[in-house]
C-alpha positions in Angstrom: 176.8 108.4 18.9 175.4 110.7 21.5 175.2 110.9 25.3 171.6 111.9 25.3 169.4 109.6 27.5 166.4 108.2 25.8 163.1 109.7 26.8 161.0 107.8 29.4 158.2 105.9 27.9 154.6 106.7 29.1 154.4 103.3 30.6 157.6 103.9 32.6 156.2 107.2 33.9 153.0 105.5 34.9 154.8 102.8 36.7 157.0 105.3 38.6 154.0 107.3 39.6 152.2 104.3 40.9 155.3 103.3 42.9 155.5 106.7 44.4 151.8 106.6 45.3 152.2 103.2 46.9 155.2 104.4 49.0 153.3 107.5 50.2 150.3 105.3 51.1 152.6 102.9 53.1 153.5 105.6 55.6 150.0 107.0 55.9 148.7 105.2 59.0 146.8 106.3 62.1 148.9 107.8 64.9 147.8 105.0 67.2 149.3 102.5 64.8 152.6 104.4 64.7 152.7 104.8 68.5 150.3 102.3 70.1 151.8 103.1 73.5 150.2 106.6 73.2 146.7 105.4 72.4 143.9 106.6 74.7 143.2 104.2 77.5 139.5 103.9 78.1 138.3 102.8 81.6 137.1 99.2 81.3 138.8 98.5 78.0 139.2 94.7 77.6 142.7 93.5 78.4 143.7 96.8 80.1 143.9 96.8 83.9 143.4 100.2 85.3 142.4 101.7 88.7 140.0 104.7 88.9 141.0 107.3 91.5 138.5 110.0 90.8 136.6 111.9 88.1 137.6 115.0 86.3 135.1 117.6 85.1 136.1 120.1 82.5 139.6 120.6 81.1 141.3 123.1 83.4 139.5 123.0 86.7 138.0 126.5 86.3 134.5 127.0 87.4 132.1 129.9 86.8 134.4 131.7 84.3 131.9 131.8 81.4 133.8 129.1 79.5 133.0 129.2 75.8 135.5 126.6 74.7 133.2 123.6 75.2 135.8 121.9 77.4 133.8 122.7 80.5 131.4 119.9 79.8 134.0 117.2 79.7 133.7 114.4 82.2 136.6 111.8 82.3 137.7 109.2 84.8 141.1 109.7 86.5 142.7 106.3 86.1 146.1 104.8 87.0 147.7 101.7 85.5 147.1 98.5 87.5 149.6 96.1 88.9 151.7 94.1 86.6 152.1 90.3 86.9 155.2 88.2 86.9 157.3 87.6 84.9 158.0 91.3 84.2 160.7 90.5 81.7 164.4 91.0 81.5 166.2 92.9 84.2 162.9 94.1 85.7 162.6 90.7 87.4 166.2 91.0 88.7 165.4 94.2 90.5 162.0 92.9 91.7 163.5 89.7 93.1 165.9 91.8 95.3 163.2 94.2 96.5 160.4 91.6 96.8 159.8 91.7 100.6 159.5 95.5 100.5 157.2 95.9 97.4 153.5 96.6 97.6 153.0 96.4 93.9 154.8 96.8 90.6 153.5 98.8 87.7 154.9 98.6 84.1 153.5 101.3 81.9 154.8 102.3 78.5 158.0 100.3 78.9 158.9 101.9 82.3 158.8 100.2 85.7 157.6 101.7 89.0 158.0 100.0 92.4 155.4 101.0 94.9 156.5 100.6 98.5 154.9 101.5 101.8 156.4 104.6 103.4 157.6 102.6 106.4 159.8 100.5 104.0 160.9 103.5 101.9 164.4 104.1 103.4 165.2 100.3 103.6 164.2 99.9 99.9 166.3 102.9 98.8 169.3 101.8 100.7 169.0 98.3 99.2 168.7 99.8 95.7 171.9 101.8 96.3 174.1 99.2 98.0 173.2 95.8 96.5 175.8 94.8 94.0 173.1 93.3 91.7 171.3 96.7 91.7 173.7 99.6 92.2 171.2 102.5 91.6 173.9 105.1 92.5 172.1 108.2 91.3 168.8 109.8 92.5 167.9 112.3 89.7 164.8 113.7 91.3 161.9 113.6 93.8 158.5 114.7 92.6 155.1 114.9 94.1 151.6 114.0 92.8 148.2 114.8 94.3 145.3 112.5 93.7 142.4 113.9 95.8 140.2 110.9 94.9 142.7 108.2 95.9 141.3 107.7 99.4 144.0 107.2 102.0 146.8 107.7 99.4 146.1 111.2 98.2 149.8 112.4 98.3 152.4 110.5 96.3 156.2 110.9 96.4 158.0 109.6 93.4 161.8 108.9 93.3 163.7 108.6 90.0 166.8 106.4 90.2 169.5 105.5 87.7 172.2 102.8 87.8 175.5 103.8 86.1 176.8 100.4 86.7 174.0 98.6 84.8 172.6 101.4 82.7 169.1 101.1 84.1 166.4 103.5 85.3 163.5 102.9 87.6 160.9 104.8 89.7 160.1 104.2 93.4 156.8 105.5 94.6 155.3 105.8 98.0 152.1 107.5 99.4 150.6 109.2 102.4 147.1 110.4 103.3 146.1 114.1 103.3 145.5 114.0 107.0 148.9 112.5 107.8 151.3 113.8 105.0 154.4 112.3 106.5 157.1 110.4 104.5 160.6 109.6 105.8 163.4 111.6 104.2 166.0 109.7 102.1 168.6 112.4 102.3 170.8 110.2 104.5 170.8 107.6 101.7 170.8 110.0 98.7 172.1 113.5 99.7 170.9 114.8 96.3 167.4 114.5 97.6 167.9 117.5 99.8 166.5 120.3 97.6 164.2 118.0 95.7 162.4 117.1 98.9 162.2 120.8 99.9 160.6 121.5 96.5 158.1 118.6 96.9 157.2 119.9 100.4 156.9 123.5 99.1 154.6 122.5 96.2 152.6 119.6 97.7 152.9 119.8 101.5 154.5 116.4 102.0 156.4 116.4 105.3 159.7 114.6 104.9 160.5 113.4 108.4 164.2 113.6 109.2 165.1 116.2 106.5 168.0 118.4 107.7 166.2 121.7 106.8 162.7 121.3 105.4 161.9 124.9 104.4 160.3 126.6 101.4 162.6 126.7 98.3 160.4 128.4 95.7 157.7 130.3 97.6 158.1 132.8 100.5 158.4 131.3 103.9 155.0 132.7 105.0 153.2 131.6 101.8 149.8 130.0 102.6 149.2 126.5 101.1 151.0 124.4 98.5 150.5 125.6 94.9 150.6 122.3 93.0 147.9 120.5 94.9 144.7 119.9 93.0 142.7 121.6 95.7 144.8 124.8 95.6 142.8 127.8 94.2 143.4 128.5 90.5 144.2 132.1 90.8 142.6 134.4 93.3 145.8 134.6 95.5 146.8 138.3 95.6 150.2 138.5 93.7 151.8 142.0 93.5 154.3 142.8 90.8 155.3 146.5 90.5 152.1 147.6 92.0 149.8 145.4 89.8 147.5 142.7 91.1 146.7 139.5 89.2 143.0 138.7 89.7 141.5 135.2 89.7 140.6 133.8 86.2 136.9 134.3 86.5 137.4 138.1 87.2 139.8 138.8 84.3 137.2 139.0 81.6 133.5 138.2 81.1 131.6 136.7 78.2 128.2 138.4 77.8 
């Protein structure tokens, strides 16, 4: 007797090869099938509710720079997800029921929920989210700003990211203000952690948080003109000195002849 294994028959090898090929083929699928939540959302696509808030030309917002990439010819709508309809599902409805009188609209996008509230109701909504036993959103992890120049009357958005340690839940609260009246009430009295976050949002976007204890610049010098993350802020061209050097605007850094 011997311990040598018998050689595989040609038919067995062919079967194994076919099985391996089938297994490989099983995982070969378009990226949109693997992650449908990341599929491009076309304006007007059936079954998709979106709201257009402007139109973007090009990729990076640079004009007159001799763009040779081809991206300069792109034209795409700037869209936002539309309002969701009840029932939202699971604990989303629990939170919505408690906030209902203060909500303008609810947006559910890619499995995350955002409650839009009017700025006049912001502090009341945040206090309710913190104190209500059924909600208990004890932690404010950040305040961020967004600028939509085409969203008439709602150009500046302030977004609050909240977490509940009690219920292991996360939500966003979003409010807005017009460019010509960029005032939003501060929530520092409710969530002290908002202090520096509101300062940064003011610094970058120019949103005035009324009632903030010390709304001053936090990243830029106190005398810096403008707010660098606004969409209408110049892309370069602001004299920036570093060890005697000057950074020119993009269209003056090089030329394509």
